[in-house]
TORKOL-4160 file (C-alpha; in steps of 0.2 Angstrom, whole numbers, padded with zeros to 4 digits, m for minus):
392
<pt num="1" X="0139" Y="m0038" Z="0135"/>
<pt num="2" X="0135" Y="m0030" Z="0119"/>
<pt num="3" X="0119" Y="m0022" Z="0115"/>
<pt num="4" X="0106" Y="m0031" Z="0104"/>
<pt num="5" X="0104" Y="m0020" Z="0088"/>
<pt num="6" X="0090" Y="m0021" Z="0076"/>
<pt num="7" X="0084" Y="m0013" Z="0059"/>
<pt num="8" X="0069" Y="m0005" Z="0053"/>
<pt num="9" X="0065" Y="0001" Z="0034"/>
<pt num="10" X="0049" Y="0007" Z="0025"/>
<pt num="11" X="0047" Y="0001" Z="0009"/>
<pt num="12" X="0034" Y="0005" Z="m0006"/>
<pt num="13" X="0023" Y="0020" Z="m0008"/>
<pt num="14" X="0022" Y="0031" Z="0008"/>
<pt num="15" X="0005" Y="0029" Z="0018"/>
<pt num="16" X="0001" Y="0042" Z="0036"/>
<pt num="17" X="0005" Y="0029" Z="0051"/>
<pt num="18" X="0021" Y="0025" Z="0045"/>
<pt num="19" X="0030" Y="0036" Z="0058"/>
<pt num="20" X="0020" Y="0031" Z="0073"/>
<pt num="21" X="0028" Y="0013" Z="0070"/>
<pt num="22" X="0046" Y="0018" Z="0069"/>
<pt num="23" X="0045" Y="0030" Z="0085"/>
<pt num="24" X="0035" Y="0016" Z="0096"/>
<pt num="25" X="0049" Y="0003" Z="0091"/>
<pt num="26" X="0063" Y="0017" Z="0095"/>
<pt num="27" X="0054" Y="0018" Z="0111"/>
<pt num="28" X="0053" Y="0004" Z="0117"/>
<pt num="29" X="0069" Y="0001" Z="0112"/>
<pt num="30" X="0077" Y="0012" Z="0122"/>
<pt num="31" X="0070" Y="0005" Z="0138"/>
<pt num="32" X="0077" Y="m0013" Z="0131"/>
<pt num="33" X="0095" Y="m0011" Z="0130"/>
<pt num="34" X="0092" Y="m0011" Z="0111"/>
<pt num="35" X="0100" Y="0001" Z="0098"/>
<pt num="36" X="0087" Y="0005" Z="0083"/>
<pt num="37" X="0094" Y="0007" Z="0065"/>
<pt num="38" X="0083" Y="0015" Z="0053"/>
<pt num="39" X="0088" Y="0009" Z="0036"/>
<pt num="40" X="0083" Y="0023" Z="0024"/>
<pt num="41" X="0074" Y="0021" Z="0006"/>
<pt num="42" X="0067" Y="0003" Z="0010"/>
<pt num="43" X="0077" Y="m0011" Z="0001"/>
<pt num="44" X="0089" Y="0001" Z="m0008"/>
<pt num="45" X="0097" Y="0005" Z="0009"/>
<pt num="46" X="0104" Y="m0015" Z="0010"/>
<pt num="47" X="0107" Y="m0016" Z="m0009"/>
<pt num="48" X="0116" Y="m0001" Z="m0012"/>
<pt num="49" X="0124" Y="0002" Z="0005"/>
<pt num="50" X="0145" Y="0003" Z="0005"/>
<pt num="51" X="0151" Y="0000" Z="0023"/>
<pt num="52" X="0169" Y="0009" Z="0016"/>
<pt num="53" X="0161" Y="0025" Z="0010"/>
<pt num="54" X="0155" Y="0038" Z="0024"/>
<pt num="55" X="0145" Y="0045" Z="0012"/>
<pt num="56" X="0135" Y="0029" Z="0008"/>
<pt num="57" X="0132" Y="0026" Z="0026"/>
<pt num="58" X="0124" Y="0044" Z="0027"/>
<pt num="59" X="0113" Y="0041" Z="0012"/>
<pt num="60" X="0108" Y="0025" Z="0018"/>
<pt num="61" X="0109" Y="0024" Z="0040"/>
<pt num="62" X="0101" Y="0033" Z="0052"/>
<pt num="63" X="0102" Y="0029" Z="0070"/>
<pt num="64" X="0084" Y="0030" Z="0079"/>
<pt num="65" X="0083" Y="0037" Z="0096"/>
<pt num="66" X="0070" Y="0045" Z="0107"/>
<pt num="67" X="0077" Y="0062" Z="0103"/>
<pt num="68" X="0075" Y="0062" Z="0084"/>
<pt num="69" X="0060" Y="0051" Z="0085"/>
<pt num="70" X="0051" Y="0062" Z="0097"/>
<pt num="71" X="0039" Y="0073" Z="0085"/>
<pt num="72" X="0039" Y="0061" Z="0070"/>
<pt num="73" X="0021" Y="0053" Z="0075"/>
<pt num="74" X="0014" Y="0068" Z="0072"/>
<pt num="75" X="0014" Y="0070" Z="0053"/>
<pt num="76" X="0010" Y="0059" Z="0037"/>
<pt num="77" X="0024" Y="0051" Z="0026"/>
<pt num="78" X="0041" Y="0040" Z="0034"/>
<pt num="79" X="0056" Y="0050" Z="0040"/>
<pt num="80" X="0067" Y="0034" Z="0034"/>
<pt num="81" X="0061" Y="0039" Z="0015"/>
<pt num="82" X="0057" Y="0023" Z="0004"/>
<pt num="83" X="0059" Y="0015" Z="m0014"/>
<pt num="84" X="0053" Y="0004" Z="m0024"/>
<pt num="85" X="0070" Y="m0010" Z="m0023"/>
<pt num="86" X="0067" Y="m0026" Z="m0028"/>
<pt num="87" X="0085" Y="m0034" Z="m0022"/>
<pt num="88" X="0079" Y="m0051" Z="m0029"/>
<pt num="89" X="0078" Y="m0044" Z="m0046"/>
<pt num="90" X="0089" Y="m0029" Z="m0049"/>
<pt num="91" X="0092" Y="m0021" Z="m0067"/>
<pt num="92" X="0108" Y="m0014" Z="m0063"/>
<pt num="93" X="0121" Y="m0016" Z="m0051"/>
<pt num="94" X="0126" Y="m0002" Z="m0039"/>
<pt num="95" X="0145" Y="0005" Z="m0045"/>
<pt num="96" X="0154" Y="m0003" Z="m0029"/>
<pt num="97" X="0147" Y="m0020" Z="m0034"/>
<pt num="98" X="0152" Y="m0020" Z="m0053"/>
<pt num="99" X="0159" Y="m0035" Z="m0058"/>
<pt num="100" X="0153" Y="m0046" Z="m0042"/>
<pt num="101" X="0146" Y="m0061" Z="m0045"/>
<pt num="102" X="0128" Y="m0061" Z="m0041"/>
<pt num="103" X="0113" Y="m0074" Z="m0048"/>
<pt num="104" X="0109" Y="m0068" Z="m0065"/>
<pt num="105" X="0092" Y="m0070" Z="m0074"/>
<pt num="106" X="0093" Y="m0068" Z="m0093"/>
<pt num="107" X="0077" Y="m0057" Z="m0099"/>
<pt num="108" X="0066" Y="m0067" Z="m0110"/>
<pt num="109" X="0060" Y="m0060" Z="m0127"/>
<pt num="110" X="0071" Y="m0043" Z="m0125"/>
<pt num="111" X="0066" Y="m0041" Z="m0107"/>
<pt num="112" X="0079" Y="m0033" Z="m0098"/>
<pt num="113" X="0092" Y="m0045" Z="m0087"/>
<pt num="114" X="0091" Y="m0044" Z="m0066"/>
<pt num="115" X="0103" Y="m0051" Z="m0053"/>
<pt num="116" X="0098" Y="m0056" Z="m0036"/>
<pt num="117" X="0108" Y="m0046" Z="m0023"/>
<pt num="118" X="0101" Y="m0054" Z="m0008"/>
<pt num="119" X="0120" Y="m0061" Z="m0002"/>
<pt num="120" X="0124" Y="m0044" Z="m0002"/>
<pt num="121" X="0109" Y="m0038" Z="0008"/>
<pt num="122" X="0113" Y="m0052" Z="0022"/>
<pt num="123" X="0131" Y="m0048" Z="0021"/>
<pt num="124" X="0126" Y="m0029" Z="0025"/>
<pt num="125" X="0115" Y="m0033" Z="0039"/>
<pt num="126" X="0131" Y="m0043" Z="0046"/>
<pt num="127" X="0142" Y="m0030" Z="0043"/>
<pt num="128" X="0127" Y="m0019" Z="0054"/>
<pt num="129" X="0127" Y="m0031" Z="0068"/>
<pt num="130" X="0109" Y="m0032" Z="0065"/>
<pt num="131" X="0101" Y="m0046" Z="0073"/>
<pt num="132" X="0082" Y="m0043" Z="0069"/>
<pt num="133" X="0073" Y="m0032" Z="0054"/>
<pt num="134" X="0055" Y="m0027" Z="0056"/>
<pt num="135" X="0048" Y="m0022" Z="0036"/>
<pt num="136" X="0035" Y="m0010" Z="0036"/>
<pt num="137" X="0029" Y="m0012" Z="0018"/>
<pt num="138" X="0014" Y="m0020" Z="0007"/>
<pt num="139" X="0015" Y="m0034" Z="m0005"/>
<pt num="140" X="0029" Y="m0030" Z="m0014"/>
<pt num="141" X="0040" Y="m0025" Z="0001"/>
<pt num="142" X="0034" Y="m0040" Z="0010"/>
<pt num="143" X="0037" Y="m0052" Z="m0002"/>
<pt num="144" X="0054" Y="m0049" Z="m0003"/>
<pt num="145" X="0053" Y="m0050" Z="0018"/>
<pt num="146" X="0047" Y="m0068" Z="0016"/>
<pt num="147" X="0061" Y="m0073" Z="0006"/>
<pt num="148" X="0074" Y="m0065" Z="0017"/>
<pt num="149" X="0065" Y="m0075" Z="0030"/>
<pt num="150" X="0067" Y="m0091" Z="0022"/>
<pt num="151" X="0086" Y="m0086" Z="0020"/>
<pt num="152" X="0088" Y="m0088" Z="0038"/>
<pt num="153" X="0086" Y="m0068" Z="0043"/>
<pt num="154" X="0074" Y="m0064" Z="0059"/>
<pt num="155" X="0062" Y="m0052" Z="0051"/>
<pt num="156" X="0045" Y="m0046" Z="0056"/>
<pt num="157" X="0033" Y="m0038" Z="0045"/>
<pt num="158" X="0020" Y="m0024" Z="0048"/>
<pt num="159" X="0007" Y="m0020" Z="0032"/>
<pt num="160" X="0002" Y="m0005" Z="0026"/>
<pt num="161" X="m0005" Y="0000" Z="0009"/>
<pt num="162" X="m0022" Y="0011" Z="0006"/>
<pt num="163" X="m0025" Y="m0003" Z="m0006"/>
<pt num="164" X="m0030" Y="m0013" Z="0010"/>
<pt num="165" X="m0024" Y="m0029" Z="m0002"/>
<pt num="166" X="m0013" Y="m0037" Z="0010"/>
<pt num="167" X="m0017" Y="m0056" Z="0013"/>
<pt num="168" X="m0018" Y="m0062" Z="0030"/>
<pt num="169" X="m0025" Y="m0046" Z="0040"/>
<pt num="170" X="m0041" Y="m0038" Z="0038"/>
<pt num="171" X="m0032" Y="m0021" Z="0038"/>
<pt num="172" X="m0015" Y="m0012" Z="0033"/>
<pt num="173" X="m0010" Y="0007" Z="0038"/>
<pt num="174" X="m0017" Y="0020" Z="0028"/>
<pt num="175" X="m0032" Y="0011" Z="0022"/>
<pt num="176" X="m0042" Y="0022" Z="0036"/>
<pt num="177" X="m0035" Y="0039" Z="0032"/>
<pt num="178" X="m0036" Y="0035" Z="0012"/>
<pt num="179" X="m0056" Y="0032" Z="0012"/>
<pt num="180" X="m0056" Y="0047" Z="0027"/>
<pt num="181" X="m0048" Y="0060" Z="0012"/>
<pt num="182" X="m0058" Y="0051" Z="m0002"/>
<pt num="183" X="m0075" Y="0054" Z="0007"/>
<pt num="184" X="m0071" Y="0072" Z="0013"/>
<pt num="185" X="m0064" Y="0075" Z="m0005"/>
<pt num="186" X="m0081" Y="0069" Z="m0014"/>
<pt num="187" X="m0091" Y="0077" Z="m0002"/>
<pt num="188" X="m0082" Y="0095" Z="m0006"/>
<pt num="189" X="m0085" Y="0091" Z="m0022"/>
<pt num="190" X="m0102" Y="0086" Z="m0023"/>
<pt num="191" X="m0107" Y="0107" Z="m0023"/>
<pt num="192" X="m0097" Y="0109" Z="m0041"/>
<pt num="193" X="m0102" Y="0094" Z="m0050"/>
<pt num="194" X="m0123" Y="0099" Z="m0045"/>
<pt num="195" X="m0117" Y="0117" Z="m0049"/>
<pt num="196" X="m0114" Y="0112" Z="m0066"/>
<pt num="197" X="m0128" Y="0096" Z="m0067"/>
<pt num="198" X="m0114" Y="0084" Z="m0072"/>
<pt num="199" X="m0107" Y="0066" Z="m0068"/>
<pt num="200" X="m0092" Y="0065" Z="m0055"/>
<pt num="201" X="m0080" Y="0052" Z="m0059"/>
<pt num="202" X="m0067" Y="0049" Z="m0044"/>
<pt num="203" X="m0050" Y="0038" Z="m0049"/>
<pt num="204" X="m0045" Y="0032" Z="m0031"/>
<pt num="205" X="m0031" Y="0019" Z="m0033"/>
<pt num="206" X="m0031" Y="0001" Z="m0033"/>
<pt num="207" X="m0021" Y="m0009" Z="m0045"/>
<pt num="208" X="m0029" Y="m0024" Z="m0040"/>
<pt num="209" X="m0041" Y="m0025" Z="m0026"/>
<pt num="210" X="m0056" Y="m0011" Z="m0025"/>
<pt num="211" X="m0056" Y="m0010" Z="m0005"/>
<pt num="212" X="m0052" Y="0009" Z="m0006"/>
<pt num="213" X="m0066" Y="0013" Z="m0022"/>
<pt num="214" X="m0079" Y="0001" Z="m0011"/>
<pt num="215" X="m0077" Y="0007" Z="0004"/>
<pt num="216" X="m0076" Y="0026" Z="0000"/>
<pt num="217" X="m0092" Y="0022" Z="m0007"/>
<pt num="218" X="m0100" Y="0015" Z="0006"/>
<pt num="219" X="m0096" Y="0029" Z="0015"/>
<pt num="220" X="m0103" Y="0041" Z="0003"/>
<pt num="221" X="m0116" Y="0031" Z="m0005"/>
<pt num="222" X="m0112" Y="0033" Z="m0024"/>
<pt num="223" X="m0109" Y="0019" Z="m0037"/>
<pt num="224" X="m0092" Y="0011" Z="m0039"/>
<pt num="225" X="m0081" Y="0000" Z="m0051"/>
<pt num="226" X="m0068" Y="m0011" Z="m0043"/>
<pt num="227" X="m0054" Y="m0022" Z="m0052"/>
<pt num="228" X="m0064" Y="m0038" Z="m0046"/>
<pt num="229" X="m0080" Y="m0036" Z="m0057"/>
<pt num="230" X="m0080" Y="m0030" Z="m0075"/>
<pt num="231" X="m0097" Y="m0019" Z="m0075"/>
<pt num="232" X="m0108" Y="m0019" Z="m0093"/>
<pt num="233" X="m0104" Y="m0001" Z="m0099"/>
<pt num="234" X="m0121" Y="0002" Z="m0106"/>
<pt num="235" X="m0130" Y="m0004" Z="m0090"/>
<pt num="236" X="m0118" Y="0007" Z="m0080"/>
<pt num="237" X="m0120" Y="0022" Z="m0090"/>
<pt num="238" X="m0140" Y="0019" Z="m0091"/>
<pt num="239" X="m0140" Y="0018" Z="m0070"/>
<pt num="240" X="m0129" Y="0036" Z="m0068"/>
<pt num="241" X="m0140" Y="0044" Z="m0080"/>
<pt num="242" X="m0155" Y="0037" Z="m0071"/>
<pt num="243" X="m0148" Y="0043" Z="m0055"/>
<pt num="244" X="m0144" Y="0059" Z="m0061"/>
<pt num="245" X="m0162" Y="0063" Z="m0067"/>
<pt num="246" X="m0170" Y="0058" Z="m0051"/>
<pt num="247" X="m0158" Y="0067" Z="m0043"/>
<pt num="248" X="m0169" Y="0087" Z="m0039"/>
<pt num="249" X="m0150" Y="0095" Z="m0042"/>
<pt num="250" X="m0147" Y="0084" Z="m0057"/>
<pt num="251" X="m0130" Y="0078" Z="m0056"/>
<pt num="252" X="m0122" Y="0057" Z="m0050"/>
<pt num="253" X="m0108" Y="0051" Z="m0045"/>
<pt num="254" X="m0098" Y="0037" Z="m0046"/>
<pt num="255" X="m0079" Y="0030" Z="m0038"/>
<pt num="256" X="m0067" Y="0020" Z="m0051"/>
<pt num="257" X="m0052" Y="0011" Z="m0043"/>
<pt num="258" X="m0037" Y="0014" Z="m0058"/>
<pt num="259" X="m0039" Y="m0005" Z="m0060"/>
<pt num="260" X="m0058" Y="m0005" Z="m0065"/>
<pt num="261" X="m0063" Y="m0012" Z="m0080"/>
<pt num="262" X="m0079" Y="m0015" Z="m0089"/>
<pt num="263" X="m0084" Y="m0027" Z="m0103"/>
<pt num="264" X="m0073" Y="m0023" Z="m0119"/>
<pt num="265" X="m0060" Y="m0012" Z="m0110"/>
<pt num="266" X="m0044" Y="m0017" Z="m0105"/>
<pt num="267" X="m0034" Y="m0005" Z="m0093"/>
<pt num="268" X="m0021" Y="0005" Z="m0103"/>
<pt num="269" X="m0002" Y="0006" Z="m0095"/>
<pt num="270" X="0012" Y="0016" Z="m0100"/>
<pt num="271" X="0030" Y="0018" Z="m0095"/>
<pt num="272" X="0043" Y="0008" Z="m0089"/>
<pt num="273" X="0038" Y="m0007" Z="m0076"/>
<pt num="274" X="0046" Y="m0004" Z="m0057"/>
<pt num="275" X="0056" Y="m0017" Z="m0047"/>
<pt num="276" X="0041" Y="m0027" Z="m0046"/>
<pt num="277" X="0034" Y="m0027" Z="m0064"/>
<pt num="278" X="0020" Y="m0015" Z="m0061"/>
<pt num="279" X="0019" Y="0000" Z="m0073"/>
<pt num="280" X="0009" Y="0015" Z="m0073"/>
<pt num="281" X="m0010" Y="0015" Z="m0078"/>
<pt num="282" X="m0019" Y="0027" Z="m0088"/>
<pt num="283" X="m0032" Y="0036" Z="m0081"/>
<pt num="284" X="m0049" Y="0024" Z="m0082"/>
<pt num="285" X="m0059" Y="0039" Z="m0077"/>
<pt num="286" X="m0054" Y="0049" Z="m0092"/>
<pt num="287" X="m0057" Y="0036" Z="m0104"/>
<pt num="288" X="m0073" Y="0032" Z="m0094"/>
<pt num="289" X="m0079" Y="0052" Z="m0097"/>
<pt num="290" X="m0074" Y="0050" Z="m0115"/>
<pt num="291" X="m0088" Y="0036" Z="m0116"/>
<pt num="292" X="m0100" Y="0044" Z="m0107"/>
<pt num="293" X="m0098" Y="0059" Z="m0120"/>
<pt num="294" X="m0097" Y="0048" Z="m0136"/>
<pt num="295" X="m0114" Y="0037" Z="m0130"/>
<pt num="296" X="m0124" Y="0050" Z="m0123"/>
<pt num="297" X="m0119" Y="0069" Z="m0124"/>
<pt num="298" X="m0117" Y="0070" Z="m0107"/>
<pt num="299" X="m0104" Y="0080" Z="m0099"/>
<pt num="300" X="m0093" Y="0073" Z="m0085"/>
<pt num="301" X="m0081" Y="0080" Z="m0072"/>
<pt num="302" X="m0066" Y="0068" Z="m0066"/>
<pt num="303" X="m0056" Y="0069" Z="m0050"/>
<pt num="304" X="m0042" Y="0061" Z="m0048"/>
<pt num="305" X="m0038" Y="0056" Z="m0029"/>
<pt num="306" X="m0024" Y="0044" Z="m0028"/>
<pt num="307" X="m0010" Y="0053" Z="m0022"/>
<pt num="308" X="m0018" Y="0064" Z="m0009"/>
<pt num="309" X="m0025" Y="0051" Z="m0002"/>
<pt num="310" X="m0008" Y="0044" Z="0007"/>
<pt num="311" X="m0002" Y="0063" Z="0009"/>
<pt num="312" X="m0004" Y="0073" Z="0026"/>
<pt num="313" X="m0006" Y="0066" Z="0044"/>
<pt num="314" X="m0015" Y="0050" Z="0049"/>
<pt num="315" X="m0031" Y="0049" Z="0056"/>
<pt num="316" X="m0037" Y="0041" Z="0073"/>
<pt num="317" X="m0038" Y="0023" Z="0068"/>
<pt num="318" X="m0022" Y="0024" Z="0057"/>
<pt num="319" X="m0010" Y="0031" Z="0073"/>
<pt num="320" X="m0021" Y="0018" Z="0082"/>
<pt num="321" X="m0015" Y="0003" Z="0073"/>
<pt num="322" X="0001" Y="0008" Z="0069"/>
<pt num="323" X="0007" Y="0010" Z="0087"/>
<pt num="324" X="m0001" Y="m0006" Z="0090"/>
<pt num="325" X="0006" Y="m0015" Z="0074"/>
<pt num="326" X="0025" Y="m0008" Z="0079"/>
<pt num="327" X="0022" Y="m0014" Z="0098"/>
<pt num="328" X="0018" Y="m0032" Z="0091"/>
<pt num="329" X="0030" Y="m0032" Z="0080"/>
<pt num="330" X="0042" Y="m0027" Z="0093"/>
<pt num="331" X="0035" Y="m0039" Z="0106"/>
<pt num="332" X="0039" Y="m0052" Z="0094"/>
<pt num="333" X="0057" Y="m0047" Z="0091"/>
<pt num="334" X="0059" Y="m0049" Z="0110"/>
<pt num="335" X="0052" Y="m0066" Z="0110"/>
<pt num="336" X="0065" Y="m0070" Z="0095"/>
<pt num="337" X="0052" Y="m0074" Z="0083"/>
<pt num="338" X="0054" Y="m0072" Z="0064"/>
<pt num="339" X="0043" Y="m0075" Z="0048"/>
<pt num="340" X="0027" Y="m0066" Z="0057"/>
<pt num="341" X="0016" Y="m0051" Z="0053"/>
<pt num="342" X="0006" Y="m0040" Z="0065"/>
<pt num="343" X="m0012" Y="m0041" Z="0059"/>
<pt num="344" X="m0030" Y="m0038" Z="0062"/>
<pt num="345" X="m0040" Y="m0056" Z="0061"/>
<pt num="346" X="m0057" Y="m0057" Z="0065"/>
<pt num="347" X="m0056" Y="m0041" Z="0072"/>
<pt num="348" X="m0043" Y="m0045" Z="0087"/>
<pt num="349" X="m0025" Y="m0041" Z="0086"/>
<pt num="350" X="m0014" Y="m0055" Z="0080"/>
<pt num="351" X="0002" Y="m0062" Z="0074"/>
<pt num="352" X="0001" Y="m0072" Z="0058"/>
<pt num="353" X="0014" Y="m0078" Z="0044"/>
<pt num="354" X="0021" Y="m0066" Z="0031"/>
<pt num="355" X="0009" Y="m0069" Z="0017"/>
<pt num="356" X="0014" Y="m0080" Z="0003"/>
<pt num="357" X="0020" Y="m0067" Z="m0012"/>
<pt num="358" X="0013" Y="m0081" Z="m0023"/>
<pt num="359" X="m0005" Y="m0078" Z="m0018"/>
<pt num="360" X="m0004" Y="m0060" Z="m0025"/>
<pt num="361" X="m0015" Y="m0045" Z="m0018"/>
<pt num="362" X="m0031" Y="m0049" Z="m0007"/>
<pt num="363" X="m0047" Y="m0045" Z="m0018"/>
<pt num="364" X="m0064" Y="m0041" Z="m0012"/>
<pt num="365" X="m0077" Y="m0053" Z="m0009"/>
<pt num="366" X="m0090" Y="m0048" Z="m0021"/>
<pt num="367" X="m0102" Y="m0059" Z="m0015"/>
<pt num="368" X="m0106" Y="m0052" Z="m0001"/>
<pt num="369" X="m0097" Y="m0033" Z="m0004"/>
<pt num="370" X="m0104" Y="m0029" Z="m0020"/>
<pt num="371" X="m0122" Y="m0028" Z="m0027"/>
<pt num="372" X="m0117" Y="m0033" Z="m0046"/>
<pt num="373" X="m0135" Y="m0028" Z="m0050"/>
<pt num="374" X="m0133" Y="m0009" Z="m0044"/>
<pt num="375" X="m0114" Y="m0007" Z="m0044"/>
<pt num="376" X="m0116" Y="m0002" Z="m0025"/>
<pt num="377" X="m0108" Y="m0008" Z="m0011"/>
<pt num="378" X="m0119" Y="m0021" Z="m0001"/>
<pt num="379" X="m0126" Y="m0014" Z="0012"/>
<pt num="380" X="m0135" Y="m0030" Z="0020"/>
<pt num="381" X="m0129" Y="m0045" Z="0031"/>
<pt num="382" X="m0116" Y="m0037" Z="0041"/>
<pt num="383" X="m0122" Y="m0044" Z="0059"/>
<pt num="384" X="m0106" Y="m0054" Z="0066"/>
<pt num="385" X="m0094" Y="m0046" Z="0052"/>
<pt num="386" X="m0077" Y="m0037" Z="0060"/>
<pt num="387" X="m0076" Y="m0021" Z="0061"/>
<pt num="388" X="m0067" Y="m0020" Z="0043"/>
<pt num="389" X="m0082" Y="m0028" Z="0035"/>
<pt num="390" X="m0072" Y="m0044" Z="0026"/>
<pt num="391" X="m0061" Y="m0057" Z="0035"/>
<pt num="392" X="m0041" Y="m0060" Z="0031"/>
């Protein structure tokens, strides 16, 4: 009887904890006569793989076993590598597929044409004899996982993103480590900001949702600005100056999401859009620093904490959740389930539907989480909430 074969991939930005999912799925599989095929570089593995080319197979296929995954959970990142490939919207066909017939979407107003390579993805999964796929990723990666499920591919999702903005779950792998790193960095940099008697402005990731900024502010007791609420700039500057003058060390701190805005300001973007339509955002921290200097003459210090928050080893929470999410995903595979995602709901581990990509990112509940008068996290009325303070 042929052994069962499953695939696993990581897509989008890396976070600490991904290797723990990969390892636990591989170890569990070894106990159930199941082979695990690691698909390298996310969805790119299934769009660019040329089964007739040994070099392509080496680049995109990595059979996983207990030996080559034994110590991978001791470090961050992903042993399978990652990419931001969107198989449904490819702007360029791989060389070996040039001239083949794929659905084409005509770009409007000078926009680039895109091809839907889902037919190739399905063909490669079949050629690899992969019966079930585990996709680890954030909103973008999981949006394509939902599409594959609609096409009849058996797939289970595991949510990861330090933005913590995936629907249907209260927690995504990488979030705890990001907050721990951001809090540590701010606490260290207090000494420098205080020594120079300035306003310290810290930029963290959060294109559409302010979880990373708000929870960092929550644990460090500083102000924050998040994408879900446009603050009044005059009021924000006044609050910072009042805090600075009331501080015996004559300084104040602020955490900004990369997508934060104030009234009259719009986030500036640059560069080409990625496969999911996202462009890089210019530093809102620098823009705010310039405004503070122009309006008040006050000196600031800006610090971009973004990529450092997703680097290095996972903390305890991310190891715990990653291992548990991975085991839940594997249990779902054993049960033959599809279209589901490992999740935390009301503080408990659950399997939930892969989120509808039309919903976009999950957002902060401003009414319960953000004090719009003080531009700070809201600390009152937390009784009865799950550990991460906001329901899925």
